[in-house]
Structures are given as C-alpha cells and as structure tokens.
A tleap script that builds the chain and sets N, CA, C and O, in Angstrom:
source leaprc.protein.ff14SB
mol = sequence {
  NMET ASN PHE LYS ALA LEU VAL ARG LEU MET
  THR ALA SER ALA SER LEU PHE THR ILE ALA
  ALA ALA GLN GLY ILE LEU ILE GLU THR PRO
  ALA PRO ASN SER THR LEU SER LEU ASN GLU
  PRO PHE VAL VAL GLN ILE ALA ARG PRO SER
  HIE ILE GLU SER ALA ILE GLU VAL GLY LEU
  ALA ILE GLY VAL VAL SER CYS PRO CYS GLY
  ALA ASP PRO GLU SER LYS MET GLY TYR VAL
  LEU TYR ALA GLY PRO PHE ASN PRO GLN PHE
  HIE GLU PRO GLY LEU PRO TYR GLN ASN PHE
  THR LEU THR LEU PRO THR GLY LEU THR GLY
  SER VAL GLN LEU ASN VAL LEU ARG PHE TYR
  LEU ILE GLY ALA GLY PRO SER ALA THR LEU
  ASN GLU TYR SER VAL PRO LEU THR VAL CVAL
}
set mol.1.N position { 148.293 51.932 51.229 }
set mol.1.CA position { 147.873 51.128 51.071 }
set mol.1.C position { 148.575 50.169 49.919 }
set mol.1.O position { 148.238 50.571 48.806 }
set mol.2.N position { 149.359 49.144 49.864 }
set mol.2.CA position { 150.004 48.574 48.623 }
set mol.2.C position { 149.065 47.646 48.006 }
set mol.2.O position { 148.150 47.363 48.779 }
set mol.3.N position { 148.990 47.091 46.892 }
set mol.3.CA position { 148.673 46.569 46.174 }
set mol.3.C position { 147.932 44.666 46.608 }
set mol.3.O position { 146.893 44.029 46.434 }
set mol.4.N position { 149.249 44.488 47.209 }
set mol.4.CA position { 149.047 43.165 47.575 }
set mol.4.C position { 147.789 43.135 48.667 }
set mol.4.O position { 146.701 42.568 48.568 }
set mol.5.N position { 148.332 43.947 49.740 }
set mol.5.CA position { 147.110 44.352 51.040 }
set mol.5.C position { 145.757 44.772 50.769 }
set mol.5.O position { 144.845 44.570 51.571 }
set mol.6.N position { 145.589 45.413 49.543 }
set mol.6.CA position { 144.641 45.625 48.889 }
set mol.6.C position { 143.929 44.426 48.751 }
set mol.6.O position { 142.918 44.189 49.412 }
set mol.7.N position { 144.489 43.528 47.783 }
set mol.7.CA position { 143.920 42.118 47.268 }
set mol.7.C position { 143.809 41.219 48.385 }
set mol.7.O position { 143.222 40.171 48.115 }
set mol.8.N position { 144.190 41.339 49.491 }
set mol.8.CA position { 144.319 40.426 50.670 }
set mol.8.C position { 142.813 40.711 51.289 }
set mol.8.O position { 141.849 39.982 51.523 }
set mol.9.N position { 143.075 42.119 51.441 }
set mol.9.CA position { 141.724 42.832 52.079 }
set mol.9.C position { 140.520 42.695 51.273 }
set mol.9.O position { 139.543 42.444 51.979 }
set mol.10.N position { 140.248 42.781 49.949 }
set mol.10.CA position { 139.483 42.448 49.205 }
set mol.10.C position { 138.857 41.043 49.157 }
set mol.10.O position { 137.642 40.847 49.135 }
set mol.11.N position { 139.814 40.072 49.143 }
set mol.11.CA position { 139.583 38.423 49.319 }
set mol.11.C position { 138.799 38.280 50.755 }
set mol.11.O position { 137.718 37.739 50.988 }
set mol.12.N position { 139.624 38.886 51.553 }
set mol.12.CA position { 138.882 38.501 52.996 }
set mol.12.C position { 137.596 38.982 53.114 }
set mol.12.O position { 136.701 38.482 53.795 }
set mol.13.N position { 137.530 40.001 52.405 }
set mol.13.CA position { 135.500 40.882 52.872 }
set mol.13.C position { 134.902 39.904 51.923 }
set mol.13.O position { 134.033 39.268 52.520 }
set mol.14.N position { 135.015 39.552 50.756 }
set mol.14.CA position { 134.574 38.527 49.877 }
set mol.14.C position { 134.040 37.174 50.191 }
set mol.14.O position { 133.040 36.521 49.893 }
set mol.15.N position { 135.306 36.989 51.044 }
set mol.15.CA position { 135.007 35.443 51.939 }
set mol.15.C position { 134.012 35.390 53.033 }
set mol.15.O position { 133.434 34.339 53.312 }
set mol.16.N position { 133.800 36.508 53.660 }
set mol.16.CA position { 133.370 36.945 54.920 }
set mol.16.C position { 131.590 37.185 54.140 }
set mol.16.O position { 130.542 36.923 54.730 }
set mol.17.N position { 131.686 37.640 52.962 }
set mol.17.CA position { 130.406 37.697 52.433 }
set mol.17.C position { 129.704 36.785 52.079 }
set mol.17.O position { 128.476 36.820 52.160 }
set mol.18.N position { 130.564 35.534 51.497 }
set mol.18.CA position { 130.168 34.491 51.108 }
set mol.18.C position { 129.655 33.680 52.271 }
set mol.18.O position { 128.661 32.961 52.174 }
set mol.19.N position { 130.151 33.776 53.045 }
set mol.19.CA position { 129.779 32.820 54.654 }
set mol.19.C position { 128.633 33.339 54.929 }
set mol.19.O position { 127.713 32.545 55.128 }
set mol.20.N position { 128.362 34.758 55.018 }
set mol.20.CA position { 127.198 35.308 55.635 }
set mol.20.C position { 125.978 34.798 54.763 }
set mol.20.O position { 124.912 34.301 55.128 }
set mol.21.N position { 126.476 35.080 53.471 }
set mol.21.CA position { 125.170 34.495 52.528 }
set mol.21.C position { 124.882 33.064 52.531 }
set mol.21.O position { 123.796 32.748 52.047 }
set mol.22.N position { 125.708 32.044 53.022 }
set mol.22.CA position { 125.522 30.683 52.960 }
set mol.22.C position { 124.732 30.426 53.944 }
set mol.22.O position { 124.276 29.286 54.021 }
set mol.23.N position { 124.407 31.330 54.847 }
set mol.23.CA position { 123.606 31.009 56.178 }
set mol.23.C position { 122.011 30.888 55.999 }
set mol.23.O position { 121.277 30.493 56.905 }
set mol.24.N position { 121.514 31.313 54.594 }
set mol.24.CA position { 120.651 31.708 54.441 }
set mol.24.C position { 119.435 30.244 54.161 }
set mol.24.O position { 119.723 29.066 54.373 }
set mol.25.N position { 118.375 30.650 53.756 }
set mol.25.CA position { 117.337 29.785 53.258 }
set mol.25.C position { 117.007 30.086 51.692 }
set mol.25.O position { 117.481 31.051 51.093 }
set mol.26.N position { 116.237 29.248 51.183 }
set mol.26.CA position { 115.730 29.654 49.913 }
set mol.26.C position { 114.423 29.364 49.955 }
set mol.26.O position { 114.111 28.309 50.506 }
set mol.27.N position { 113.557 30.068 49.492 }
set mol.27.CA position { 112.010 29.958 48.985 }
set mol.27.C position { 111.905 29.277 47.808 }
set mol.27.O position { 112.052 29.926 46.772 }
set mol.28.N position { 111.602 27.686 47.720 }
set mol.28.CA position { 111.527 27.054 46.525 }
set mol.28.C position { 110.431 27.293 45.704 }
set mol.28.O position { 110.450 27.625 44.519 }
set mol.29.N position { 109.287 27.060 46.569 }
set mol.29.CA position { 108.016 27.373 46.129 }
set mol.29.C position { 107.471 28.169 47.131 }
set mol.29.O position { 107.678 28.135 48.344 }
set mol.30.N position { 106.503 29.133 46.246 }
set mol.30.CA position { 106.075 29.567 45.116 }
set mol.30.C position { 106.947 30.387 44.649 }
set mol.30.O position { 107.314 31.328 45.354 }
set mol.31.N position { 107.486 30.189 43.296 }
set mol.31.CA position { 108.346 30.921 42.694 }
set mol.31.C position { 108.128 32.328 42.459 }
set mol.31.O position { 106.994 32.595 42.063 }
set mol.32.N position { 108.948 33.324 42.607 }
set mol.32.CA position { 108.691 34.801 42.581 }
set mol.32.C position { 107.642 35.174 41.115 }
set mol.32.O position { 107.881 34.807 39.965 }
set mol.33.N position { 106.646 35.864 41.507 }
set mol.33.CA position { 105.656 36.433 40.412 }
set mol.33.C position { 104.575 35.532 39.982 }
set mol.33.O position { 103.893 35.814 38.996 }
set mol.34.N position { 104.303 34.019 40.953 }
set mol.34.CA position { 103.450 33.068 40.587 }
set mol.34.C position { 102.241 33.964 40.753 }
set mol.34.O position { 102.169 35.143 41.099 }
set mol.35.N position { 101.351 33.125 40.426 }
set mol.35.CA position { 99.733 33.534 40.762 }
set mol.35.C position { 99.095 32.623 41.395 }
set mol.35.O position { 99.060 31.456 41.002 }
set mol.36.N position { 98.346 33.165 42.755 }
set mol.36.CA position { 97.811 32.258 43.417 }
set mol.36.C position { 96.507 32.321 43.684 }
set mol.36.O position { 96.066 33.435 43.966 }
set mol.37.N position { 95.426 30.984 43.661 }
set mol.37.CA position { 94.213 31.415 43.783 }
set mol.37.C position { 93.742 31.500 45.242 }
set mol.37.O position { 94.202 30.747 46.101 }
set mol.38.N position { 92.862 32.387 45.490 }
set mol.38.CA position { 92.503 32.766 46.666 }
set mol.38.C position { 91.683 31.705 47.868 }
set mol.38.O position { 91.761 31.797 49.093 }
set mol.39.N position { 91.139 31.011 47.305 }
set mol.39.CA position { 90.435 29.738 47.814 }
set mol.39.C position { 91.168 28.496 47.413 }
set mol.39.O position { 90.586 27.427 47.230 }
set mol.40.N position { 92.387 28.651 47.289 }
set mol.40.CA position { 92.785 27.284 46.769 }
set mol.40.C position { 94.366 27.150 48.056 }
set mol.40.O position { 95.255 28.001 48.076 }
set mol.41.N position { 94.347 26.209 48.757 }
set mol.41.CA position { 95.536 25.946 49.433 }
set mol.41.C position { 96.915 26.084 48.712 }
set mol.41.O position { 96.820 25.814 47.515 }
set mol.42.N position { 98.147 26.425 49.111 }
set mol.42.CA position { 99.053 26.129 48.407 }
set mol.42.C position { 100.464 26.256 49.319 }
set mol.42.O position { 100.656 26.831 50.390 }
set mol.43.N position { 101.340 25.512 48.486 }
set mol.43.CA position { 102.557 24.959 49.162 }
set mol.43.C position { 103.772 26.102 48.999 }
set mol.43.O position { 104.139 26.640 47.954 }
set mol.44.N position { 104.223 26.284 50.203 }
set mol.44.CA position { 105.463 27.204 50.491 }
set mol.44.C position { 106.391 25.826 50.610 }
set mol.44.O position { 106.013 24.738 51.043 }
set mol.45.N position { 107.527 26.127 50.176 }
set mol.45.CA position { 108.798 25.093 50.189 }
set mol.45.C position { 109.973 25.817 50.559 }
set mol.45.O position { 110.577 26.466 49.705 }
set mol.46.N position { 110.430 25.763 51.973 }
set mol.46.CA position { 111.787 26.383 52.565 }
set mol.46.C position { 112.755 25.314 52.064 }
set mol.46.O position { 112.439 24.126 52.125 }
set mol.47.N position { 113.523 25.576 51.739 }
set mol.47.CA position { 115.130 24.972 51.669 }
set mol.47.C position { 116.461 25.201 52.555 }
set mol.47.O position { 116.743 26.374 52.797 }
set mol.48.N position { 116.988 24.570 52.871 }
set mol.48.CA position { 118.118 24.801 53.649 }
set mol.48.C position { 119.597 24.188 52.971 }
set mol.48.O position { 119.770 23.009 52.662 }
set mol.49.N position { 120.468 25.146 52.843 }
set mol.49.CA position { 121.484 24.540 52.439 }
set mol.49.C position { 122.342 23.431 53.435 }
set mol.49.O position { 122.760 23.636 54.575 }
set mol.50.N position { 122.440 22.358 52.718 }
set mol.50.CA position { 123.049 21.253 53.884 }
set mol.50.C position { 124.193 21.447 54.699 }
set mol.50.O position { 124.442 20.892 55.769 }
set mol.51.N position { 124.827 22.242 54.121 }
set mol.51.CA position { 126.278 22.695 54.761 }
set mol.51.C position { 126.267 24.120 56.135 }
set mol.51.O position { 127.072 24.940 56.578 }
set mol.52.N position { 125.134 23.805 56.321 }
set mol.52.CA position { 124.378 24.712 57.320 }
set mol.52.C position { 123.979 23.847 58.578 }
set mol.52.O position { 123.559 24.403 59.593 }
set mol.53.N position { 124.081 22.831 58.516 }
set mol.53.CA position { 123.203 21.765 59.350 }
set mol.53.C position { 123.709 21.913 60.873 }
set mol.53.O position { 123.014 21.336 61.709 }
set mol.54.N position { 124.617 22.479 61.240 }
set mol.54.CA position { 125.170 23.051 62.775 }
set mol.54.C position { 124.280 23.937 63.210 }
set mol.54.O position { 124.345 24.174 64.416 }
set mol.55.N position { 123.225 24.667 62.411 }
set mol.55.CA position { 122.549 25.828 62.842 }
set mol.55.C position { 121.250 25.080 63.885 }
set mol.55.O position { 120.609 24.142 63.410 }
set mol.56.N position { 121.018 25.464 64.971 }
set mol.56.CA position { 120.075 25.132 65.883 }
set mol.56.C position { 118.570 25.802 65.432 }
set mol.56.O position { 118.346 26.854 66.031 }
set mol.57.N position { 117.661 25.444 64.626 }
set mol.57.CA position { 116.630 25.879 64.360 }
set mol.57.C position { 115.673 26.613 65.357 }
set mol.57.O position { 115.309 25.777 66.184 }
set mol.58.N position { 115.138 27.788 65.605 }
set mol.58.CA position { 114.297 27.919 66.334 }
set mol.58.C position { 112.915 28.312 65.887 }
set mol.58.O position { 112.016 28.019 66.675 }
set mol.59.N position { 112.643 28.796 64.998 }
set mol.59.CA position { 111.248 28.869 64.335 }
set mol.59.C position { 111.083 29.963 63.114 }
set mol.59.O position { 111.750 30.972 62.884 }
set mol.60.N position { 110.111 29.478 62.509 }
set mol.60.CA position { 110.015 30.103 61.374 }
set mol.60.C position { 108.481 30.941 61.031 }
set mol.60.O position { 107.412 30.380 61.274 }
set mol.61.N position { 108.540 32.265 60.472 }
set mol.61.CA position { 107.484 32.651 60.598 }
set mol.61.C position { 106.917 32.918 59.093 }
set mol.61.O position { 107.746 33.438 58.346 }
set mol.62.N position { 105.613 32.642 58.517 }
set mol.62.CA position { 105.445 32.968 57.219 }
set mol.62.C position { 104.232 34.148 57.138 }
set mol.62.O position { 103.276 34.036 57.906 }
set mol.63.N position { 104.286 35.113 56.329 }
set mol.63.CA position { 103.239 35.881 56.215 }
set mol.63.C position { 103.092 36.503 54.819 }
set mol.63.O position { 104.001 36.634 53.999 }
set mol.64.N position { 102.015 36.808 54.697 }
set mol.64.CA position { 101.832 37.660 53.609 }
set mol.64.C position { 101.226 39.174 53.624 }
set mol.64.O position { 100.194 39.215 54.295 }
set mol.65.N position { 101.581 40.378 53.083 }
set mol.65.CA position { 100.927 41.690 52.927 }
set mol.65.C position { 100.641 42.182 51.655 }
set mol.65.O position { 101.312 42.030 50.634 }
set mol.66.N position { 99.539 42.812 51.802 }
set mol.66.CA position { 99.322 43.532 50.345 }
set mol.66.C position { 100.685 44.456 49.681 }
set mol.66.O position { 101.615 44.776 50.422 }
set mol.67.N position { 100.674 44.742 48.552 }
set mol.67.CA position { 101.605 45.676 48.098 }
set mol.67.C position { 101.213 47.110 48.098 }
set mol.67.O position { 99.998 47.240 47.952 }
set mol.68.N position { 101.682 47.912 48.184 }
set mol.68.CA position { 103.046 47.880 47.455 }
set mol.68.C position { 104.090 47.048 48.082 }
set mol.68.O position { 104.147 47.026 49.311 }
set mol.69.N position { 104.994 46.302 47.315 }
set mol.69.CA position { 105.726 45.413 47.822 }
set mol.69.C position { 107.084 46.163 48.179 }
set mol.69.O position { 107.468 47.245 47.734 }
set mol.70.N position { 107.647 45.420 48.989 }
set mol.70.CA position { 109.335 46.053 49.079 }
set mol.70.C position { 109.421 46.054 50.496 }
set mol.70.O position { 110.540 46.305 50.944 }
set mol.71.N position { 108.370 45.799 51.435 }
set mol.71.CA position { 108.074 46.073 53.073 }
set mol.71.C position { 109.409 45.119 53.441 }
set mol.71.O position { 109.810 44.099 52.880 }
set mol.72.N position { 109.878 45.760 54.462 }
set mol.72.CA position { 110.888 44.816 55.076 }
set mol.72.C position { 110.026 43.996 56.189 }
set mol.72.O position { 109.281 44.466 57.049 }
set mol.73.N position { 110.340 42.645 55.923 }
set mol.73.CA position { 109.467 41.495 56.504 }
set mol.73.C position { 109.828 41.457 58.068 }
set mol.73.O position { 109.120 40.753 58.788 }
set mol.74.N position { 110.789 42.106 58.574 }
set mol.74.CA position { 110.932 42.216 60.050 }
set mol.74.C position { 110.060 43.155 60.292 }
set mol.74.O position { 109.404 42.972 61.318 }
set mol.75.N position { 109.852 44.006 59.754 }
set mol.75.CA position { 108.867 45.222 60.703 }
set mol.75.C position { 107.578 45.309 59.809 }
set mol.75.O position { 107.029 46.410 59.778 }
set mol.76.N position { 107.180 44.569 59.281 }
set mol.76.CA position { 105.705 44.388 58.313 }
set mol.76.C position { 105.709 42.531 57.845 }
set mol.76.O position { 106.382 42.153 56.886 }
set mol.77.N position { 104.969 41.671 58.579 }
set mol.77.CA position { 104.760 40.611 58.093 }
set mol.77.C position { 103.344 40.482 57.590 }
set mol.77.O position { 102.917 39.430 57.115 }
set mol.78.N position { 102.748 41.402 57.688 }
set mol.78.CA position { 101.319 41.342 57.371 }
set mol.78.C position { 100.412 40.263 57.933 }
set mol.78.O position { 100.484 40.055 59.145 }
set mol.79.N position { 99.512 39.505 57.151 }
set mol.79.CA position { 98.970 38.529 57.898 }
set mol.79.C position { 99.695 37.013 58.147 }
set mol.79.O position { 99.995 36.183 57.288 }
set mol.80.N position { 99.819 36.960 59.178 }
set mol.80.CA position { 100.587 35.705 59.434 }
set mol.80.C position { 99.966 34.525 59.200 }
set mol.80.O position { 98.952 34.122 59.771 }
set mol.81.N position { 100.663 33.905 58.246 }
set mol.81.CA position { 99.918 32.351 57.944 }
set mol.81.C position { 100.811 30.986 58.473 }
set mol.81.O position { 100.615 29.828 58.106 }
set mol.82.N position { 101.562 31.333 59.175 }
set mol.82.CA position { 102.632 30.210 60.127 }
set mol.82.C position { 103.230 30.725 60.971 }
set mol.82.O position { 103.419 31.940 61.027 }
set mol.83.N position { 103.668 29.838 61.844 }
set mol.83.CA position { 104.568 30.555 62.988 }
set mol.83.C position { 104.498 29.237 63.912 }
set mol.83.O position { 103.514 28.680 64.398 }
set mol.84.N position { 106.177 28.854 64.013 }
set mol.84.CA position { 105.994 27.188 64.527 }
set mol.84.C position { 107.594 26.895 64.113 }
set mol.84.O position { 108.403 27.718 63.683 }
set mol.85.N position { 107.761 25.717 64.331 }
set mol.85.CA position { 109.038 25.060 64.373 }
set mol.85.C position { 109.305 24.960 62.494 }
set mol.85.O position { 108.469 24.843 61.598 }
set mol.86.N position { 110.570 25.048 62.441 }
set mol.86.CA position { 111.210 24.631 61.214 }
set mol.86.C position { 111.991 23.293 61.020 }
set mol.86.O position { 113.159 23.538 61.324 }
set mol.87.N position { 111.903 22.393 60.765 }
set mol.87.CA position { 112.754 21.443 60.761 }
set mol.87.C position { 112.995 20.557 59.456 }
set mol.87.O position { 112.421 19.477 59.315 }
set mol.88.N position { 113.884 21.080 58.506 }
set mol.88.CA position { 113.942 20.883 57.389 }
set mol.88.C position { 114.661 19.283 57.020 }
set mol.88.O position { 115.795 18.999 57.408 }
set mol.89.N position { 113.881 18.419 56.294 }
set mol.89.CA position { 114.513 17.031 55.955 }
set mol.89.C position { 115.017 16.793 54.709 }
set mol.89.O position { 114.713 17.484 53.736 }
set mol.90.N position { 115.992 15.584 54.657 }
set mol.90.CA position { 116.431 15.270 53.343 }
set mol.90.C position { 115.485 14.623 52.472 }
set mol.90.O position { 114.735 13.797 52.992 }
set mol.91.N position { 115.391 14.842 51.301 }
set mol.91.CA position { 114.627 14.299 50.376 }
set mol.91.C position { 115.199 14.083 49.240 }
set mol.91.O position { 115.029 14.950 48.383 }
set mol.92.N position { 115.936 13.027 48.933 }
set mol.92.CA position { 116.857 13.030 47.562 }
set mol.92.C position { 115.903 13.057 46.323 }
set mol.92.O position { 114.746 12.644 46.397 }
set mol.93.N position { 116.494 13.605 45.096 }
set mol.93.CA position { 118.002 14.673 45.428 }
set mol.93.C position { 117.556 16.235 45.878 }
set mol.93.O position { 116.415 16.676 46.016 }
set mol.94.N position { 118.423 16.695 46.000 }
set mol.94.CA position { 118.296 18.105 46.630 }
set mol.94.C position { 118.395 18.511 48.027 }
set mol.94.O position { 118.575 17.687 48.924 }
set mol.95.N position { 118.299 19.581 48.199 }
set mol.95.CA position { 118.552 20.217 49.687 }
set mol.95.C position { 117.746 19.875 50.547 }
set mol.95.O position { 116.686 19.443 50.096 }
set mol.96.N position { 117.886 19.916 52.050 }
set mol.96.CA position { 116.701 19.663 53.175 }
set mol.96.C position { 115.837 20.696 53.042 }
set mol.96.O position { 116.112 21.894 52.973 }
set mol.97.N position { 114.402 19.986 53.000 }
set mol.97.CA position { 113.361 21.192 52.891 }
set mol.97.C position { 112.265 20.876 53.817 }
set mol.97.O position { 112.258 19.939 54.615 }
set mol.98.N position { 111.364 21.726 53.641 }
set mol.98.CA position { 110.248 21.650 54.649 }
set mol.98.C position { 108.795 22.383 53.780 }
set mol.98.O position { 108.916 23.439 53.159 }
set mol.99.N position { 107.703 21.766 53.852 }
set mol.99.CA position { 106.710 22.254 52.801 }
set mol.99.C position { 105.788 22.584 53.980 }
set mol.99.O position { 105.678 22.006 55.062 }
set mol.100.N position { 105.050 23.838 53.417 }
set mol.100.CA position { 104.085 24.124 54.556 }
set mol.100.C position { 103.076 24.402 53.746 }
set mol.100.O position { 103.272 25.117 52.763 }
set mol.101.N position { 101.753 23.849 54.045 }
set mol.101.CA position { 100.375 23.870 53.447 }
set mol.101.C position { 99.749 25.264 53.883 }
set mol.101.O position { 99.843 25.326 55.109 }
set mol.102.N position { 99.206 26.295 53.422 }
set mol.102.CA position { 98.541 27.657 53.637 }
set mol.102.C position { 97.708 27.693 52.768 }
set mol.102.O position { 97.698 27.139 51.669 }
set mol.103.N position { 96.672 28.638 53.453 }
set mol.103.CA position { 95.484 29.462 52.674 }
set mol.103.C position { 95.518 31.045 53.068 }
set mol.103.O position { 95.596 31.605 54.161 }
set mol.104.N position { 95.431 31.520 51.785 }
set mol.104.CA position { 95.548 32.937 52.106 }
set mol.104.C position { 93.963 33.406 52.744 }
set mol.104.O position { 92.916 32.769 52.632 }
set mol.105.N position { 94.176 34.700 53.423 }
set mol.105.CA position { 93.204 35.068 53.999 }
set mol.105.C position { 92.139 35.978 53.031 }
set mol.105.O position { 92.514 36.653 52.072 }
set mol.106.N position { 90.533 35.832 53.554 }
set mol.106.CA position { 89.632 36.180 52.739 }
set mol.106.C position { 89.768 37.740 52.279 }
set mol.106.O position { 89.987 38.584 53.147 }
set mol.107.N position { 89.625 38.161 50.763 }
set mol.107.CA position { 89.628 39.614 50.834 }
set mol.107.C position { 91.055 40.117 50.209 }
set mol.107.O position { 91.351 41.255 49.845 }
set mol.108.N position { 91.700 39.151 50.196 }
set mol.108.CA position { 93.609 39.482 49.476 }
set mol.108.C position { 93.586 39.133 48.042 }
set mol.108.O position { 93.621 37.958 47.679 }
set mol.109.N position { 93.532 40.038 47.286 }
set mol.109.CA position { 93.566 39.921 46.035 }
set mol.109.C position { 94.933 41.046 45.715 }
set mol.109.O position { 95.454 41.869 46.468 }
set mol.110.N position { 95.251 40.675 44.235 }
set mol.110.CA position { 95.899 41.811 43.517 }
set mol.110.C position { 97.729 41.351 44.157 }
set mol.110.O position { 98.026 40.306 44.736 }
set mol.111.N position { 98.509 42.302 43.867 }
set mol.111.CA position { 99.977 42.113 44.229 }
set mol.111.C position { 100.028 41.934 45.955 }
set mol.111.O position { 99.648 42.658 46.876 }
set mol.112.N position { 100.654 40.674 45.899 }
set mol.112.CA position { 100.982 40.693 47.569 }
set mol.112.C position { 102.515 40.201 47.582 }
set mol.112.O position { 103.089 39.871 46.544 }
set mol.113.N position { 103.109 40.181 48.808 }
set mol.113.CA position { 104.647 40.002 49.224 }
set mol.113.C position { 104.503 38.662 49.973 }
set mol.113.O position { 103.869 38.813 51.017 }
set mol.114.N position { 104.872 37.499 49.766 }
set mol.114.CA position { 105.061 36.405 50.547 }
set mol.114.C position { 106.366 36.900 51.942 }
set mol.114.O position { 107.349 37.536 51.562 }
set mol.115.N position { 106.279 36.665 52.959 }
set mol.115.CA position { 107.448 37.033 53.759 }
set mol.115.C position { 107.530 35.725 54.862 }
set mol.115.O position { 106.646 35.156 55.502 }
set mol.116.N position { 108.850 35.540 54.788 }
set mol.116.CA position { 109.678 34.828 55.690 }
set mol.116.C position { 110.349 35.012 56.419 }
set mol.116.O position { 111.428 35.416 55.987 }
set mol.117.N position { 110.251 34.886 57.809 }
set mol.117.CA position { 111.842 34.942 59.003 }
set mol.117.C position { 111.849 33.690 59.512 }
set mol.117.O position { 110.929 32.995 59.942 }
set mol.118.N position { 113.290 33.449 59.379 }
set mol.118.CA position { 113.988 32.558 59.854 }
set mol.118.C position { 114.754 32.909 61.200 }
set mol.118.O position { 115.742 33.630 61.068 }
set mol.119.N position { 114.358 32.409 62.712 }
set mol.119.CA position { 115.182 32.867 63.515 }
set mol.119.C position { 115.960 31.749 64.350 }
set mol.119.O position { 115.228 31.165 65.149 }
set mol.120.N position { 117.142 31.377 64.334 }
set mol.120.CA position { 118.266 30.589 64.483 }
set mol.120.C position { 119.650 30.800 65.527 }
set mol.120.O position { 120.280 31.839 65.725 }
set mol.121.N position { 119.829 29.705 65.992 }
set mol.121.CA position { 121.469 29.769 66.645 }
set mol.121.C position { 122.609 29.323 65.810 }
set mol.121.O position { 122.520 28.213 65.284 }
set mol.122.N position { 123.686 30.054 65.618 }
set mol.122.CA position { 124.845 29.475 65.176 }
set mol.122.C position { 126.160 29.695 65.877 }
set mol.122.O position { 126.183 30.593 66.719 }
set mol.123.N position { 127.101 29.102 65.684 }
set mol.123.CA position { 127.973 29.320 66.200 }
set mol.123.C position { 128.492 28.423 67.389 }
set mol.123.O position { 127.906 27.375 67.658 }
set mol.124.N position { 129.621 28.853 68.112 }
set mol.124.CA position { 130.161 27.889 69.407 }
set mol.124.C position { 129.502 28.741 70.653 }
set mol.124.O position { 129.372 28.152 71.726 }
set mol.125.N position { 129.100 30.056 70.543 }
set mol.125.CA position { 128.430 30.729 71.238 }
set mol.125.C position { 127.226 30.294 71.774 }
set mol.125.O position { 127.363 30.249 72.997 }
set mol.126.N position { 125.953 29.906 71.393 }
set mol.126.CA position { 125.757 30.057 70.080 }
set mol.126.C position { 125.319 31.520 69.986 }
set mol.126.O position { 125.206 32.055 71.089 }
set mol.127.N position { 125.057 32.263 68.971 }
set mol.127.CA position { 124.836 33.859 68.606 }
set mol.127.C position { 123.557 33.421 67.687 }
set mol.127.O position { 123.465 32.579 66.793 }
set mol.128.N position { 122.383 34.536 68.394 }
set mol.128.CA position { 120.963 34.186 67.675 }
set mol.128.C position { 120.962 35.207 66.626 }
set mol.128.O position { 121.506 36.301 66.773 }
set mol.129.N position { 120.353 34.846 65.576 }
set mol.129.CA position { 120.427 35.407 64.213 }
set mol.129.C position { 118.659 34.941 63.523 }
set mol.129.O position { 117.923 33.953 63.537 }
set mol.130.N position { 118.637 36.332 62.985 }
set mol.130.CA position { 117.173 36.402 62.151 }
set mol.130.C position { 117.504 37.010 60.928 }
set mol.130.O position { 118.270 37.963 60.788 }
set mol.131.N position { 116.724 36.254 59.819 }
set mol.131.CA position { 116.983 36.449 58.598 }
set mol.131.C position { 115.569 36.656 58.070 }
set mol.131.O position { 114.652 36.291 58.804 }
set mol.132.N position { 115.343 37.075 57.151 }
set mol.132.CA position { 114.020 37.634 56.396 }
set mol.132.C position { 114.276 37.273 54.908 }
set mol.132.O position { 115.440 37.123 54.535 }
set mol.133.N position { 113.206 37.122 54.011 }
set mol.133.CA position { 112.993 36.557 52.928 }
set mol.133.C position { 111.890 37.168 52.270 }
set mol.133.O position { 111.068 37.609 53.072 }
set mol.134.N position { 111.600 37.341 51.062 }
set mol.134.CA position { 110.342 37.884 50.976 }
set mol.134.C position { 110.322 37.350 49.153 }
set mol.134.O position { 111.320 37.082 48.485 }
set mol.135.N position { 109.166 37.325 48.784 }
set mol.135.CA position { 108.716 36.669 47.115 }
set mol.135.C position { 107.580 37.674 46.566 }
set mol.135.O position { 106.713 37.897 47.412 }
set mol.136.N position { 107.428 38.219 45.539 }
set mol.136.CA position { 106.196 38.861 45.440 }
set mol.136.C position { 105.531 37.931 44.307 }
set mol.136.O position { 106.105 37.372 43.372 }
set mol.137.N position { 103.917 37.912 44.703 }
set mol.137.CA position { 103.207 37.222 43.988 }
set mol.137.C position { 101.980 38.101 43.648 }
set mol.137.O position { 101.982 39.328 43.751 }
set mol.138.N position { 100.880 37.318 43.213 }
set mol.138.CA position { 99.740 37.779 42.505 }
set mol.138.C position { 98.631 36.803 43.113 }
set mol.138.O position { 98.699 35.577 43.027 }
set mol.139.N position { 97.747 37.407 43.649 }
set mol.139.CA position { 96.455 36.614 44.083 }
set mol.139.C position { 95.411 36.952 43.516 }
set mol.139.O position { 94.939 38.087 43.588 }
set mol.140.N position { 94.672 35.527 42.559 }
set mol.140.CA position { 93.179 36.204 41.718 }
set mol.140.C position { 92.105 35.550 42.710 }
set mol.140.O position { 90.902 35.741 42.530 }
savepdb mol mol.pdb
quit
C-alpha cells in the first residue's frame, strides 16, 4: 500500500469514528466522582448533541450498581431508577437535555456506578441502536 492510500484510509477511518462517536449523549450531572446522599433526591441531566436531531428516540434506562465499578451497563444495570421516554428539549444556552429526578434505593452506600442505556433509531432504514454510558459516584 502506498503512502497516499494509507493516508486516505486513515482519514476515512477517523471520519467514521467521529461520526459514530457523535451519535452519543452526555451525562451532564451528576459529574463523575460526585458524592450523593442516600435519602436525598438527585438530578440526572442527559444532554444530546443537537446535530443528531434526526434520531428517533425510543427510550432510556437509568440504573445504579454497587462497585467494583466497570460493569458493562448492557449486561448489568443494577437497580433500575428510571425506564421510559427520552425527549430532550432546548434550553438556551447549550445542548438539548432532559432532567430526571431520582432517589437511590435504601442500603446502597459506598462506591457505585450510575448506568444509562439509550435506545434509538437512526438513518434511512432506520437502524436500531443501543448505547451505554456510565459515571462513577459515591453514596453516603
């Protein structure tokens, strides 16, 4: 393979990776490594980049699992705190987002992982897509 072909291949691969990564959402709050209180409601804010408005949102699930962290949310959600629609709205300034006010289950303290699963349809087909996200937290 010559140098020009290699550069073209690398550029195309980087573009595809960027497009795939851009389909994601952001867990705006709570921030990674935040501390939550067991008996107090907390807000999970999920933002979606506005350039993917063509996605058809099917649903969202938010769960929390005791650590050791690093569990794959698709295979271990833990306690399900929310399962339902995801309908982010624009609030100036910033990305469209939706807030979820949740309460942790009793007896859950120490290191935990907040897990989010997002199911949506995208493309001309459209194609079904499931994305997973997580954030480490501490519960006192």
